[in-house]
Phi, psi and omega in degrees: 000324181293324182294323181293311177304321175295316179298319179296315180298324175290324190233063176293339178298324183295326177296325179292313178299314176300322180291321178295320179292321178297320182293325176298326178283336184273331182313314181300331185260344185243352191281344190269001180217168190299307183303320175297317182293322178299312177303316177295327175297323181287317180298317177303320180296317174300320177296319179302311180292321177299322182298312181300319183299320180299319184297327175311325180281355191258165175283015181255181188275118180299315191299328180291320180297319180292330182284321179283331179298317191293309177295328182292325174296309186296311180287332172297316173298320181291321178299323182296318182271351172233065185298150175090352179273117193293317188293326181289321178296321179290312182292314178295320177294323180293316184287331174292323175292312178299319182294307183294331175288329182284319177301314181302309181304313180299324180281331173292315177302324180289323178297323182274349187278323180271171181246006179224157180266102178264165177305320181289327174290329177295315176294323180298329180290321177286323177296320184298314178299311177299328177295311179294328167304311173303322180292318176287334172305315179293321181293325173293319179298320183290325177298318185287331180288319179282327176233084183305139185081013175298328176232142190281152172069344185292314182292332182270000181279156182282350181216087188299320183287325179302313177298320175298322183295317175304312181293329176291321181291315181293330184280310183288337171275358184055027179288320168071029182261001188293140168280355180260124185229155175296142180233010182216161176296325178296315181294320184291316182300320177294312183301319182291320179296326179290325178293320176295317182296315177303311177298318178290326180291315181298315180295312189285324184286315175300311179300321184293310183295323184293317182297318181297313185297311180305310182304312183295321179294314182297321180295319178285334178286321181296318185295000000 
């Protein structure tokens, strides 16, 4: 157990990725009723707290992450226990979007701050992508909230956020397999931004990892 705890302290980004993947697997089973939404809200709290913990290891400001995390946690839980209340959905969504984009920025700064590729940085690469996926999931949900009908099937699904998250994953990975599509100009605009961000992220992260690996290989060759 001590060895596992030490590994977690060395690779906190892995815990963030693991928590997000677990929540994805649980959403289809828990999102359709009140108890399940409460459980998912608790898991969301855990994810946010882990994300704040991860930000502590980056060169960005932890207090900014904590300041955004607090209202995201509170209103996220309120929104889970009072579904259908528009203002709680909007406030929770706004703070989650701001928080997850800041965490994404923090992780990208962490990746560009170091000069070698460690195990935690590899997990941070995946964590940064999953976090920005979460951010766009909430952004798609906010778009549907302000402009109903912006995306097909989201409003009619039993779990609107999970549908928005599914749309976010398929959009940012450029897979394009989603049965949820934009049905308004607002929806198309947000989706295009998501596609550009996903493509840009892949380009800069892959190029960064390759450049570090080449630099390390050249340094070892000179030594």
